[in-house]
C-alpha positions in Angstrom: 39.3 148.0 156.7 39.9 150.5 159.1 37.9 150.6 162.0 35.6 153.3 163.1 36.8 156.0 165.7 34.8 155.5 169.0 33.7 158.7 171.1 33.9 158.6 174.9 34.3 160.8 177.7 38.3 160.2 178.9 40.4 162.2 181.7 41.7 165.4 180.7 44.6 164.6 183.5 45.2 161.3 181.1 45.5 163.1 177.6 49.0 163.8 176.8 50.3 166.8 174.5 52.8 166.2 172.9 52.7 169.2 170.4 51.3 171.6 173.1 54.2 173.5 173.5 55.3 174.2 169.7 53.2 177.4 170.3 50.9 179.5 171.8 47.1 179.0 172.3 44.9 182.0 170.4 43.8 183.0 173.9 40.5 184.8 172.2 40.0 181.8 171.1 39.8 179.5 174.6 37.8 182.2 176.2 35.4 181.8 173.4 35.4 177.8 174.4 35.8 179.0 177.7 32.5 180.1 177.5 30.6 177.9 174.9 31.9 174.9 176.6 30.7 176.5 179.7 27.7 176.8 178.1 26.1 174.2 175.8 29.3 172.0 176.1 31.4 170.7 174.2 30.0 170.2 170.5 33.2 168.4 169.2 35.5 166.0 170.5 38.8 165.7 170.4 40.2 163.3 168.5 42.9 161.2 170.7 44.8 158.0 169.4 44.7 155.1 171.9 48.2 153.4 173.0 48.8 150.0 175.1 50.7 150.7 177.4 54.4 148.6 177.6 53.8 146.6 179.9 50.2 145.6 178.7 48.5 147.3 181.2 46.3 150.1 180.3 46.3 153.0 177.4 47.5 156.0 177.0 46.4 158.4 174.8 47.6 161.1 172.7 45.7 164.6 172.3 46.6 165.9 168.4 43.7 167.7 167.8 41.6 169.6 169.7 44.5 172.2 171.3 42.1 175.2 172.2 39.6 173.1 173.3 41.2 171.3 175.4 43.3 173.9 176.8 39.4 175.2 177.2 38.8 172.0 179.1 41.9 172.7 181.5 41.2 176.3 182.6 37.0 175.3 183.4 38.3 172.5 185.8 36.3 169.9 183.5 38.1 166.2 184.7 36.4 164.6 181.3 36.8 165.8 177.5 34.6 164.3 175.1 37.9 161.9 172.3 37.5 161.2 169.0 39.4 157.4 170.0 41.4 155.7 167.3 43.6 152.7 168.3 47.4 152.8 167.2 47.5 149.8 164.8 50.8 147.8 165.9 
């Protein structure tokens, strides 16, 4: 059976965005999200994949959804973002 994803706060700076450079985000959507997040907080966590680093000491996090929410957090200068963390299977 597949383990359920765990929701937790992660440092924005710790999340790698491998697909971030393929297209630009919709600026109006990011602006709207910035206003919403500043007012009521993030309502829907972004999805990240947790991968054990090669040395076996800690984890790397790869964001694979929520590009607009991620950018909104960056632009607001927030240090953490709520994430739905899925562990990579070996």
